[in-house]
C-alpha positions, 0 to 999 in steps of 0.5 A: 500500499503506498503512503500519501507522500509517496503517491504525491511523488509518484504524482510528479514523478509520472506527469498527469494524463491527458483525457480529450483536451483535458488535463487531470491528476492521476488516480491511485489506482493508475498509480499503483498499476504503473509503480509496480512495472517500474523500480522507481528508484531506477526511474530517478537515476534516469531523470538524474542523468536527463537533466546532466545531459541537459546541463552539459549542453548548456552554454557555458555562461549559464549559471546552472553549469557553472556552478556543476562545473565549480566556476 
């Protein structure tokens, strides 16, 4: 059984669902289905690597890039 804070985090990770032209948050049942099919730790690691790749491609003048490189 998922706790409240786990559902909150999973909703942020998986994002909303678009039905017709309107967005809605995922139901608890949808979260349980997705959570069982994928390892949450793996998802977080993948997202971190995606973010790192994004930062690495940034312009050298960007503050995030400077912070990452320690300049």
